[in-house]
LUMTIMI-56099 format. One record per residue (C-alpha): x, y, z; residue number from 1. Coordinates in steps of 0.05 Angstrom, whole numbers. Example, Ala and Ser with C-alpha at 12.3 -4.5 7.8 and 13.67 -1.06 7.14 Angstrom:
<node xx="246" yy="-90" zz="156" tiba="1"/>
<node xx="273" yy="-21" zz="143" tiba="2"/>
END
This chain:
<node xx="-166" yy="-778" zz="-81" tiba="1"/>
<node xx="-98" yy="-793" zz="-111" tiba="2"/>
<node xx="-105" yy="-847" zz="-164" tiba="3"/>
<node xx="-41" yy="-840" zz="-204" tiba="4"/>
<node xx="32" yy="-823" zz="-192" tiba="5"/>
<node xx="23" yy="-759" zz="-232" tiba="6"/>
<node xx="-32" yy="-739" zz="-184" tiba="7"/>
<node xx="15" yy="-752" zz="-125" tiba="8"/>
<node xx="67" yy="-707" zz="-158" tiba="9"/>
<node xx="14" yy="-653" zz="-169" tiba="10"/>
<node xx="-6" yy="-658" zz="-96" tiba="11"/>
<node xx="66" yy="-647" zz="-76" tiba="12"/>
<node xx="71" yy="-587" zz="-123" tiba="13"/>
<node xx="10" yy="-556" zz="-89" tiba="14"/>
<node xx="31" yy="-574" zz="-18" tiba="15"/>
<node xx="40" yy="-511" zz="24" tiba="16"/>
<node xx="87" yy="-550" zz="70" tiba="17"/>
<node xx="132" yy="-572" zz="12" tiba="18"/>
<node xx="185" yy="-517" zz="24" tiba="19"/>
<node xx="201" yy="-548" zz="92" tiba="20"/>
<node xx="232" yy="-609" zz="59" tiba="21"/>
<node xx="290" yy="-566" zz="37" tiba="22"/>
<node xx="307" yy="-556" zz="110" tiba="23"/>
<node xx="331" yy="-629" zz="115" tiba="24"/>
<node xx="388" yy="-670" zz="88" tiba="25"/>
<node xx="357" yy="-730" zz="52" tiba="26"/>
<node xx="399" yy="-777" zz="8" tiba="27"/>
<node xx="380" yy="-775" zz="-65" tiba="28"/>
<node xx="340" yy="-835" zz="-88" tiba="29"/>
<node xx="321" yy="-857" zz="-17" tiba="30"/>
<node xx="250" yy="-859" zz="9" tiba="31"/>
<node xx="258" yy="-849" zz="84" tiba="32"/>
<node xx="198" yy="-874" zz="124" tiba="33"/>
<node xx="232" yy="-885" zz="191" tiba="34"/>
<node xx="226" yy="-816" zz="222" tiba="35"/>
<node xx="186" yy="-849" zz="278" tiba="36"/>
<node xx="252" yy="-881" zz="299" tiba="37"/>
<node xx="303" yy="-828" zz="280" tiba="38"/>
<node xx="286" yy="-762" zz="248" tiba="39"/>
<node xx="324" yy="-735" zz="188" tiba="40"/>
<node xx="382" yy="-686" zz="196" tiba="41"/>
<node xx="363" yy="-613" zz="192" tiba="42"/>
<node xx="410" yy="-577" zz="145" tiba="43"/>
<node xx="425" yy="-523" zz="196" tiba="44"/>
<node xx="449" yy="-573" zz="249" tiba="45"/>
<node xx="520" yy="-584" zz="223" tiba="46"/>
<node xx="534" yy="-509" zz="219" tiba="47"/>
<node xx="503" yy="-497" zz="288" tiba="48"/>
<node xx="545" yy="-551" zz="319" tiba="49"/>
<node xx="608" yy="-526" zz="285" tiba="50"/>
<node xx="594" yy="-457" zz="312" tiba="51"/>
<node xx="581" yy="-485" zz="381" tiba="52"/>
<node xx="645" yy="-525" zz="379" tiba="53"/>
<node xx="692" yy="-474" zz="348" tiba="54"/>
<node xx="661" yy="-410" zz="374" tiba="55"/>
<node xx="624" yy="-424" zz="439" tiba="56"/>
<node xx="669" yy="-480" zz="464" tiba="57"/>
<node xx="734" yy="-465" zz="427" tiba="58"/>
<node xx="735" yy="-390" zz="437" tiba="59"/>
<node xx="685" yy="-377" zz="493" tiba="60"/>
<node xx="706" yy="-436" zz="536" tiba="61"/>
<node xx="675" yy="-434" zz="605" tiba="62"/>
<node xx="648" yy="-364" zz="593" tiba="63"/>
<node xx="597" yy="-393" zz="544" tiba="64"/>
<node xx="554" yy="-419" zz="601" tiba="65"/>
<node xx="534" yy="-346" zz="608" tiba="66"/>
<node xx="553" yy="-311" zz="543" tiba="67"/>
<node xx="523" yy="-365" zz="498" tiba="68"/>
<node xx="465" yy="-381" zz="545" tiba="69"/>
<node xx="484" yy="-454" zz="557" tiba="70"/>
<node xx="458" yy="-450" zz="628" tiba="71"/>
<node xx="389" yy="-432" zz="603" tiba="72"/>
<node xx="382" yy="-484" zz="547" tiba="73"/>
<node xx="341" yy="-535" zz="588" tiba="74"/>
<node xx="287" yy="-483" zz="596" tiba="75"/>
<node xx="291" yy="-446" zz="529" tiba="76"/>
<node xx="290" yy="-510" zz="489" tiba="77"/>
<node xx="235" yy="-535" zz="536" tiba="78"/>
<node xx="193" yy="-475" zz="516" tiba="79"/>
<node xx="199" yy="-496" zz="443" tiba="80"/>
<node xx="174" yy="-565" zz="461" tiba="81"/>
<node xx="118" yy="-536" zz="503" tiba="82"/>
<node xx="90" yy="-501" zz="442" tiba="83"/>
<node xx="81" yy="-569" zz="409" tiba="84"/>
<node xx="48" yy="-606" zz="467" tiba="85"/>
<node xx="-2" yy="-558" zz="496" tiba="86"/>
<node xx="41" yy="-535" zz="554" tiba="87"/>
<node xx="58" yy="-464" zz="576" tiba="88"/>
<node xx="126" yy="-431" zz="575" tiba="89"/>
<node xx="167" yy="-449" zz="636" tiba="90"/>
<node xx="133" yy="-516" zz="645" tiba="91"/>
<node xx="179" yy="-563" zz="605" tiba="92"/>
<node xx="251" yy="-581" zz="618" tiba="93"/>
<node xx="297" yy="-615" zz="568" tiba="94"/>
<node xx="357" yy="-659" zz="584" tiba="95"/>
<node xx="370" yy="-730" zz="607" tiba="96"/>
<node xx="339" yy="-789" zz="569" tiba="97"/>
<node xx="266" yy="-808" zz="564" tiba="98"/>
<node xx="278" yy="-866" zz="611" tiba="99"/>
<node xx="311" yy="-822" zz="664" tiba="100"/>
<node xx="255" yy="-770" zz="658" tiba="101"/>
<node xx="203" yy="-825" zz="662" tiba="102"/>
<node xx="235" yy="-850" zz="726" tiba="103"/>
<node xx="232" yy="-780" zz="756" tiba="104"/>
<node xx="159" yy="-770" zz="735" tiba="105"/>
<node xx="134" yy="-838" zz="759" tiba="106"/>
<node xx="172" yy="-831" zz="825" tiba="107"/>
<node xx="144" yy="-762" zz="838" tiba="108"/>
<node xx="74" yy="-785" zz="819" tiba="109"/>
<node xx="81" yy="-844" zz="866" tiba="110"/>
<node xx="104" yy="-798" zz="923" tiba="111"/>
<node xx="43" yy="-753" zz="912" tiba="112"/>
<node xx="-4" yy="-813" zz="915" tiba="113"/>
<node xx="31" yy="-843" zz="975" tiba="114"/>
<node xx="18" yy="-778" zz="1013" tiba="115"/>
<node xx="-55" yy="-776" zz="993" tiba="116"/>
<node xx="-77" yy="-848" zz="984" tiba="117"/>
<node xx="-27" yy="-898" zz="1014" tiba="118"/>
<node xx="-76" yy="-956" zz="1003" tiba="119"/>
<node xx="-69" yy="-948" zz="927" tiba="120"/>
<node xx="-14" yy="-997" zz="909" tiba="121"/>
<node xx="-21" yy="-1009" zz="833" tiba="122"/>
<node xx="16" yy="-978" zz="775" tiba="123"/>
<node xx="-27" yy="-994" zz="713" tiba="124"/>
<node xx="-3" yy="-996" zz="642" tiba="125"/>
<node xx="-16" yy="-1026" zz="573" tiba="126"/>
<node xx="16" yy="-1094" zz="559" tiba="127"/>
<node xx="40" yy="-1070" zz="490" tiba="128"/>
<node xx="72" yy="-1006" zz="518" tiba="129"/>
<node xx="143" yy="-993" zz="497" tiba="130"/>
<node xx="186" yy="-1043" zz="535" tiba="131"/>
<node xx="234" yy="-992" zz="565" tiba="132"/>
<node xx="175" yy="-955" zz="596" tiba="133"/>
<node xx="153" yy="-1020" zz="627" tiba="134"/>
<node xx="223" yy="-1034" zz="653" tiba="135"/>
<node xx="227" yy="-966" zz="685" tiba="136"/>
<node xx="157" yy="-975" zz="714" tiba="137"/>
<node xx="178" yy="-1041" zz="744" tiba="138"/>
<node xx="238" yy="-1007" zz="777" tiba="139"/>
<node xx="194" yy="-952" zz="805" tiba="140"/>
<node xx="143" yy="-1002" zz="829" tiba="141"/>
<node xx="196" yy="-1041" zz="867" tiba="142"/>
<node xx="224" yy="-978" zz="898" tiba="143"/>
<node xx="156" yy="-949" zz="917" tiba="144"/>
<node xx="124" yy="-1013" zz="941" tiba="145"/>
<node xx="74" yy="-1016" zz="883" tiba="146"/>
<node xx="50" yy="-1072" zz="839" tiba="147"/>
<node xx="57" yy="-1065" zz="763" tiba="148"/>
<node xx="-6" yy="-1089" zz="728" tiba="149"/>
<node xx="-6" yy="-1097" zz="652" tiba="150"/>
<node xx="-70" yy="-1105" zz="613" tiba="151"/>
<node xx="-94" yy="-1100" zz="541" tiba="152"/>
<node xx="-112" yy="-1031" zz="516" tiba="153"/>
<node xx="-186" yy="-1047" zz="512" tiba="154"/>
<node xx="-185" yy="-1068" zz="586" tiba="155"/>
<node xx="-153" yy="-1006" zz="615" tiba="156"/>
<node xx="-218" yy="-972" zz="637" tiba="157"/>
<node xx="-243" yy="-1035" zz="671" tiba="158"/>
<node xx="-178" yy="-1040" zz="711" tiba="159"/>
<node xx="-180" yy="-968" zz="736" tiba="160"/>
<node xx="-203" yy="-991" zz="804" tiba="161"/>
<node xx="-194" yy="-961" zz="873" tiba="162"/>
<node xx="-126" yy="-994" zz="882" tiba="163"/>
<node xx="-94" yy="-958" zz="823" tiba="164"/>
<node xx="-47" yy="-901" zz="841" tiba="165"/>
<node xx="-16" yy="-887" zz="772" tiba="166"/>
<node xx="-36" yy="-898" zz="700" tiba="167"/>
<node xx="24" yy="-897" zz="653" tiba="168"/>
<node xx="12" yy="-898" zz="577" tiba="169"/>
<node xx="46" yy="-880" zz="512" tiba="170"/>
<node xx="-1" yy="-833" zz="475" tiba="171"/>
<node xx="13" yy="-865" zz="407" tiba="172"/>
<node xx="29" yy="-939" zz="409" tiba="173"/>
<node xx="98" yy="-953" zz="380" tiba="174"/>
<node xx="76" yy="-1016" zz="345" tiba="175"/>
<node xx="7" yy="-1002" zz="316" tiba="176"/>
<node xx="7" yy="-926" zz="317" tiba="177"/>
<node xx="-60" yy="-926" zz="354" tiba="178"/>
<node xx="-75" yy="-862" zz="391" tiba="179"/>
<node xx="-103" yy="-864" zz="461" tiba="180"/>
<node xx="-156" yy="-813" zz="478" tiba="181"/>
<node xx="-114" yy="-774" zz="528" tiba="182"/>
<node xx="-168" yy="-728" zz="553" tiba="183"/>
<node xx="-219" yy="-784" zz="564" tiba="184"/>
<node xx="-171" yy="-833" zz="596" tiba="185"/>
<node xx="-144" yy="-778" zz="641" tiba="186"/>
<node xx="-215" yy="-759" zz="661" tiba="187"/>
<node xx="-232" yy="-831" zz="678" tiba="188"/>
<node xx="-167" yy="-841" zz="716" tiba="189"/>
<node xx="-179" yy="-778" zz="757" tiba="190"/>
<node xx="-250" yy="-800" zz="772" tiba="191"/>
<node xx="-221" yy="-865" zz="798" tiba="192"/>
<node xx="-170" yy="-828" zz="841" tiba="193"/>
<node xx="-109" yy="-844" zz="797" tiba="194"/>
<node xx="-57" yy="-797" zz="767" tiba="195"/>
<node xx="-31" yy="-802" zz="695" tiba="196"/>
<node xx="38" yy="-804" zz="664" tiba="197"/>
<node xx="40" yy="-798" zz="588" tiba="198"/>
<node xx="98" yy="-816" zz="542" tiba="199"/>
<node xx="95" yy="-771" zz="481" tiba="200"/>
<node xx="154" yy="-803" zz="443" tiba="201"/>
<node xx="111" yy="-819" zz="382" tiba="202"/>
<node xx="67" yy="-757" zz="389" tiba="203"/>
<node xx="109" yy="-694" zz="398" tiba="204"/>
<node xx="117" yy="-662" zz="330" tiba="205"/>
<node xx="73" yy="-714" zz="296" tiba="206"/>
<node xx="3" yy="-705" zz="323" tiba="207"/>
<node xx="-29" yy="-648" zz="362" tiba="208"/>
<node xx="-22" yy="-655" zz="437" tiba="209"/>
<node xx="-59" yy="-612" zz="489" tiba="210"/>
<node xx="-33" yy="-631" zz="558" tiba="211"/>
<node xx="-70" yy="-574" zz="593" tiba="212"/>
<node xx="-134" yy="-587" zz="553" tiba="213"/>
<node xx="-130" yy="-660" zz="574" tiba="214"/>
<node xx="-116" yy="-640" zz="647" tiba="215"/>
<node xx="-58" yy="-690" zz="647" tiba="216"/>
<node xx="-11" yy="-697" zz="706" tiba="217"/>
<node xx="58" yy="-715" zz="680" tiba="218"/>
<node xx="89" yy="-725" zz="610" tiba="219"/>
<node xx="156" yy="-744" zz="581" tiba="220"/>
<node xx="181" yy="-752" zz="510" tiba="221"/>
<node xx="243" yy="-759" zz="467" tiba="222"/>
<node xx="277" yy="-711" zz="419" tiba="223"/>
<node xx="305" yy="-758" zz="366" tiba="224"/>
<node xx="241" yy="-781" zz="330" tiba="225"/>
<node xx="194" yy="-729" zz="300" tiba="226"/>
<node xx="231" yy="-672" zz="333" tiba="227"/>
<node xx="294" yy="-688" zz="291" tiba="228"/>
<node xx="344" yy="-675" zz="347" tiba="229"/>
<node xx="392" yy="-730" zz="326" tiba="230"/>
<node xx="410" yy="-799" zz="353" tiba="231"/>
<node xx="405" yy="-800" zz="429" tiba="232"/>
<node xx="378" yy="-729" zz="431" tiba="233"/>
<node xx="358" yy="-701" zz="499" tiba="234"/>
<node xx="288" yy="-717" zz="523" tiba="235"/>
<node xx="237" yy="-673" zz="558" tiba="236"/>
<node xx="193" yy="-675" zz="620" tiba="237"/>
<node xx="130" yy="-636" zz="636" tiba="238"/>
<node xx="93" yy="-633" zz="703" tiba="239"/>
<node xx="26" yy="-598" zz="712" tiba="240"/>
<node xx="36" yy="-534" zz="753" tiba="241"/>
<node xx="-13" yy="-558" zz="806" tiba="242"/>
<node xx="36" yy="-614" zz="822" tiba="243"/>
<node xx="100" yy="-573" zz="820" tiba="244"/>
<node xx="66" yy="-521" zz="865" tiba="245"/>
<node xx="47" yy="-575" zz="914" tiba="246"/>
<node xx="116" yy="-605" zz="913" tiba="247"/>
<node xx="143" yy="-535" zz="927" tiba="248"/>
<node xx="95" yy="-526" zz="986" tiba="249"/>
<node xx="104" yy="-594" zz="1017" tiba="250"/>
<node xx="177" yy="-606" zz="1002" tiba="251"/>
<node xx="163" yy="-668" zz="960" tiba="252"/>
<node xx="221" yy="-688" zz="915" tiba="253"/>
<node xx="235" yy="-728" zz="853" tiba="254"/>
<node xx="289" yy="-779" zz="870" tiba="255"/>
<node xx="347" yy="-754" zz="826" tiba="256"/>
<node xx="373" yy="-694" zz="864" tiba="257"/>
<node xx="424" yy="-668" zz="815" tiba="258"/>
<node xx="463" yy="-604" zz="824" tiba="259"/>
<node xx="426" yy="-564" zz="771" tiba="260"/>
<node xx="360" yy="-581" zz="804" tiba="261"/>
<node xx="385" yy="-546" zz="867" tiba="262"/>
<node xx="352" yy="-480" zz="885" tiba="263"/>
<node xx="421" yy="-446" zz="884" tiba="264"/>
<node xx="469" yy="-493" zz="846" tiba="265"/>
<node xx="528" yy="-446" zz="849" tiba="266"/>
<node xx="526" yy="-441" zz="924" tiba="267"/>
<node xx="554" yy="-512" zz="924" tiba="268"/>
<node xx="519" yy="-528" zz="989" tiba="269"/>
<node xx="532" yy="-598" zz="1016" tiba="270"/>
<node xx="457" yy="-607" zz="1028" tiba="271"/>
<node xx="403" yy="-608" zz="975" tiba="272"/>
<node xx="349" yy="-555" zz="970" tiba="273"/>
<node xx="305" yy="-566" zz="909" tiba="274"/>
<node xx="290" yy="-512" zz="859" tiba="275"/>
<node xx="218" yy="-492" zz="848" tiba="276"/>
<node xx="172" yy="-510" zz="791" tiba="277"/>
<node xx="196" yy="-553" zz="734" tiba="278"/>
<node xx="269" yy="-537" zz="751" tiba="279"/>
<node xx="266" yy="-586" zz="808" tiba="280"/>
<node xx="263" yy="-640" zz="754" tiba="281"/>
<node xx="330" yy="-620" zz="726" tiba="282"/>
<node xx="386" yy="-667" zz="745" tiba="283"/>
<node xx="455" yy="-665" zz="716" tiba="284"/>
<node xx="492" yy="-619" zz="668" tiba="285"/>
<node xx="457" yy="-617" zz="600" tiba="286"/>
<node xx="496" yy="-644" zz="540" tiba="287"/>
<node xx="506" yy="-578" zz="504" tiba="288"/>
<node xx="524" yy="-604" zz="435" tiba="289"/>
<node xx="463" yy="-650" zz="435" tiba="290"/>
<node xx="419" yy="-593" zz="462" tiba="291"/>
<node xx="441" yy="-548" zz="404" tiba="292"/>
<node xx="424" yy="-603" zz="354" tiba="293"/>
<node xx="355" yy="-611" zz="385" tiba="294"/>
<node xx="346" yy="-536" zz="383" tiba="295"/>
<node xx="356" yy="-539" zz="307" tiba="296"/>
<node xx="303" yy="-592" zz="298" tiba="297"/>
<node xx="253" yy="-552" zz="339" tiba="298"/>
<node xx="267" yy="-488" zz="301" tiba="299"/>
<node xx="238" yy="-519" zz="238" tiba="300"/>
<node xx="172" yy="-526" zz="274" tiba="301"/>
<node xx="174" yy="-452" zz="289" tiba="302"/>
<node xx="181" yy="-439" zz="215" tiba="303"/>
<node xx="124" yy="-488" zz="200" tiba="304"/>
<node xx="78" yy="-439" zz="236" tiba="305"/>
<node xx="79" yy="-396" zz="173" tiba="306"/>
<node xx="50" yy="-456" zz="135" tiba="307"/>
<node xx="-5" yy="-473" zz="184" tiba="308"/>
<node xx="34" yy="-505" zz="242" tiba="309"/>
<node xx="13" yy="-569" zz="275" tiba="310"/>
<node xx="-58" yy="-571" zz="247" tiba="311"/>
<node xx="-29" yy="-569" zz="176" tiba="312"/>
<node xx="23" yy="-620" zz="193" tiba="313"/>
<node xx="-30" yy="-666" zz="222" tiba="314"/>
<node xx="-74" yy="-659" zz="160" tiba="315"/>
<node xx="-16" yy="-677" zz="115" tiba="316"/>
<node xx="3" yy="-735" zz="161" tiba="317"/>
<node xx="-67" yy="-764" zz="155" tiba="318"/>
<node xx="-67" yy="-755" zz="80" tiba="319"/>
<node xx="1" yy="-789" zz="73" tiba="320"/>
<node xx="-16" yy="-850" zz="116" tiba="321"/>
<node xx="-84" yy="-857" zz="83" tiba="322"/>
<node xx="-53" yy="-855" zz="13" tiba="323"/>
<node xx="-1" yy="-907" zz="33" tiba="324"/>
<node xx="-52" yy="-954" zz="64" tiba="325"/>
<node xx="-98" yy="-948" zz="4" tiba="326"/>
<node xx="-41" yy="-961" zz="-45" tiba="327"/>
<node xx="-13" yy="-1020" zz="-7" tiba="328"/>
<node xx="-80" yy="-1054" zz="-1" tiba="329"/>
<node xx="-96" yy="-1041" zz="-74" tiba="330"/>
<node xx="-29" yy="-1066" zz="-100" tiba="331"/>
<node xx="-14" yy="-1123" zz="-51" tiba="332"/>
<node xx="-78" yy="-1166" zz="-47" tiba="333"/>
<node xx="-64" yy="-1238" zz="-27" tiba="334"/>
<node xx="9" yy="-1224" zz="-11" tiba="335"/>
<node xx="6" yy="-1237" zz="64" tiba="336"/>
<node xx="-2" yy="-1166" zz="90" tiba="337"/>
<node xx="-52" yy="-1147" zz="144" tiba="338"/>
<node xx="-63" yy="-1075" zz="166" tiba="339"/>
<node xx="-41" yy="-1070" zz="240" tiba="340"/>
<node xx="-56" yy="-995" zz="247" tiba="341"/>
<node xx="-125" yy="-966" zz="258" tiba="342"/>
<node xx="-162" yy="-955" zz="193" tiba="343"/>
<node xx="-196" yy="-893" zz="219" tiba="344"/>
<node xx="-147" yy="-835" zz="208" tiba="345"/>
<node xx="-165" yy="-800" zz="273" tiba="346"/>
<node xx="-145" yy="-862" zz="312" tiba="347"/>
<node xx="-74" yy="-869" zz="286" tiba="348"/>
<node xx="-11" yy="-829" zz="293" tiba="349"/>
<node xx="37" yy="-812" zz="237" tiba="350"/>
<node xx="54" yy="-884" zz="219" tiba="351"/>
<node xx="24" yy="-944" zz="183" tiba="352"/>
<node xx="40" yy="-1014" zz="205" tiba="353"/>
<node xx="28" yy="-1078" zz="168" tiba="354"/>
<node xx="36" yy="-1149" zz="195" tiba="355"/>
<node xx="71" yy="-1201" zz="153" tiba="356"/>
<node xx="95" yy="-1271" zz="173" tiba="357"/>
<node xx="164" yy="-1256" zz="143" tiba="358"/>
<node xx="168" yy="-1183" zz="163" tiba="359"/>
<node xx="243" yy="-1181" zz="175" tiba="360"/>
<node xx="268" yy="-1205" zz="107" tiba="361"/>
<node xx="214" yy="-1164" zz="72" tiba="362"/>
<node xx="238" yy="-1101" zz="106" tiba="363"/>
<node xx="311" yy="-1116" zz="89" tiba="364"/>
<node xx="292" yy="-1126" zz="16" tiba="365"/>
<node xx="255" yy="-1059" zz="18" tiba="366"/>
<node xx="315" yy="-1024" zz="48" tiba="367"/>
<node xx="360" yy="-1052" zz="-6" tiba="368"/>
<node xx="311" yy="-1023" zz="-57" tiba="369"/>
<node xx="316" yy="-954" zz="-24" tiba="370"/>
<node xx="253" yy="-954" zz="19" tiba="371"/>
<node xx="273" yy="-948" zz="92" tiba="372"/>
<node xx="221" yy="-968" zz="144" tiba="373"/>
<node xx="232" yy="-1014" zz="202" tiba="374"/>
<node xx="214" yy="-1081" zz="231" tiba="375"/>
<node xx="186" yy="-1101" zz="299" tiba="376"/>
<node xx="182" yy="-1174" zz="319" tiba="377"/>
<node xx="115" yy="-1203" zz="337" tiba="378"/>
<node xx="93" yy="-1207" zz="409" tiba="379"/>
<node xx="64" yy="-1270" zz="440" tiba="380"/>
<node xx="-11" yy="-1267" zz="429" tiba="381"/>
<node xx="-2" yy="-1201" zz="392" tiba="382"/>
<node xx="-4" yy="-1172" zz="323" tiba="383"/>
<node xx="51" yy="-1212" zz="288" tiba="384"/>
<node xx="115" yy="-1187" zz="256" tiba="385"/>
<node xx="106" yy="-1115" zz="237" tiba="386"/>
<node xx="131" yy="-1072" zz="179" tiba="387"/>
<node xx="129" yy="-1001" zz="206" tiba="388"/>
<node xx="128" yy="-940" zz="161" tiba="389"/>
<node xx="133" yy="-871" zz="193" tiba="390"/>
<node xx="110" yy="-809" zz="155" tiba="391"/>
<node xx="141" yy="-742" zz="176" tiba="392"/>
<node xx="101" yy="-687" zz="142" tiba="393"/>
<node xx="158" yy="-638" zz="149" tiba="394"/>
<node xx="196" yy="-675" zz="94" tiba="395"/>
<node xx="157" yy="-736" zz="69" tiba="396"/>
<node xx="124" yy="-727" zz="1" tiba="397"/>
<node xx="61" yy="-757" zz="-29" tiba="398"/>
<node xx="102" yy="-788" zz="-85" tiba="399"/>
<node xx="144" yy="-821" zz="-31" tiba="400"/>
<node xx="82" yy="-856" zz="-3" tiba="401"/>
<node xx="60" yy="-875" zz="-74" tiba="402"/>
<node xx="128" yy="-903" zz="-94" tiba="403"/>
<node xx="141" yy="-939" zz="-28" tiba="404"/>
<node xx="76" yy="-978" zz="-37" tiba="405"/>
<node xx="97" yy="-997" zz="-107" tiba="406"/>
<node xx="165" yy="-1023" zz="-84" tiba="407"/>
<node xx="131" yy="-1063" zz="-29" tiba="408"/>
<node xx="85" yy="-1095" zz="-80" tiba="409"/>
<node xx="145" yy="-1114" zz="-124" tiba="410"/>
<node xx="184" yy="-1144" zz="-65" tiba="411"/>
<node xx="125" yy="-1186" zz="-44" tiba="412"/>
<node xx="100" yy="-1207" zz="-112" tiba="413"/>
<node xx="170" yy="-1227" zz="-137" tiba="414"/>
<node xx="188" yy="-1257" zz="-68" tiba="415"/>
<node xx="257" yy="-1225" zz="-71" tiba="416"/>
<node xx="255" yy="-1225" zz="5" tiba="417"/>
<node xx="268" yy="-1300" zz="2" tiba="418"/>
<node xx="341" yy="-1289" zz="-18" tiba="419"/>
<node xx="388" yy="-1315" zz="36" tiba="420"/>
<node xx="422" yy="-1249" zz="48" tiba="421"/>
<node xx="358" yy="-1220" zz="77" tiba="422"/>
<node xx="350" yy="-1274" zz="130" tiba="423"/>
<node xx="404" yy="-1253" zz="180" tiba="424"/>
<node xx="376" yy="-1205" zz="231" tiba="425"/>
<node xx="415" yy="-1143" zz="248" tiba="426"/>
<node xx="413" yy="-1105" zz="314" tiba="427"/>
<node xx="374" yy="-1047" zz="283" tiba="428"/>
<node xx="316" yy="-1055" zz="232" tiba="429"/>
END
C-alpha cells in the first residue's frame, strides 16, 4: 500500500523494471500517460534510423534488400511480436496498417466459413468496439454478403447463435480498458460454430496474451501504442496454423494479393500464386524506415526479459493503475468523476478511465499542467465523456501515478478547466 509520495518514490527506487525507463526519451517535467495512444520514443530509434538512412539506404542502396535483411523484416519483426502474444516463430507478419490487416483477416475468415457453413450470415461484434474496426467489418460484411450485428458486451454470448459466422472483438476495450476473456469467448464461439478475430491493439506489450492457449483463429494489432514503434508504425497479423494450412491445401486466399505475398515474387509472373503459411497475408512492400523503428521498440521487450518479462510488466501495470485509481478517488470526492474502468485489476488493461461531464476541458487543463492523458467523447447511451490515462510499465513510474492524481484534484477543485482557452476542441486529445 502506497500512502505517501515518499512511499511512491521508494517503490520506484526498488522497482526491478526501473532501468528500462532510461531506454526512452521523455521530456523533463512531463507526466506521460498516453502510451495507450502513442508510445514514447525509444532512445535507440533515432540512431537506428540514421544508420538505416545513411548506411543501408545511402550506401547500400538496392543491395540492402539482401545485405541488410530488408526482405526478411516482415517475418523477423513478426517473430518479436509473436513472443509477446503467445504465438510461435513464423506465425506473425508485420506490415500494412491494422485496418488493412483486419480486412485481410476478416475476409479470409469469412471465406473459410462460406466454404464450411454458407448459411451462417452474421458478423458479430461489440457496439463499443473501436470504430475503425467496425467500419472495416461493415466493408467486409458488404463484400461477403454478411450482416454486421452489434450488441453490448454483456449480450455477446446470448447472440452467438447458429447464424453467426465470425466474432470480432478488441481484447482490451479502448474506452474502458475492460479485458475480454479471450479463451472463454473463443471456446463459446467455437462451440456455436463461429470463428474469432481478435484486435490486440490495446493488449500487445501491455497485458499477457496467449493466442495458442486461447485457441484463437485470427488476430491483428498495431505497433504504435505499447510497442513504441512510432506514429503510424506497421501493424501485425497472426493466423492460427490450422487455418493457413487449410488455405494452403484448398487454395483459399485473402483478398489483397500483393506481390510480396506471391509464392515466388521475383519471378514476376503475371498470375498470382499465393505463398504458404502466414506469408500469404503479406501484401505490398514493407515501409523499411518504419519497420526499423518498430524493431527498436520491440527490442526493449527483449531486454525486459532480464527483469521478469511480461509477467513483471503486468504486475507493475496493475500496481500503477490501482494506485492511480485509489489516489484519484481519495483526492477527488464530489468533483464529478466516475470510474469507467473495471475496479477489479484482473478485468482491466493498462489504463484507467474516468467519466466527467466536462472531460475535454479538464483534459486540456491537465495537459497544460504537464499531465498528458487523452479524451474520448461520450457515446449515446454509453459511459459519458472519458478521461483516459494509459500506464506503460516500461517507463511509467509510481510517482507519476501519484503526482498525476494530485494535479487532477487541483484542476477539478479549482475549476481551472472552466477557462475559455480550454473549451475549443482540437483534432487530437
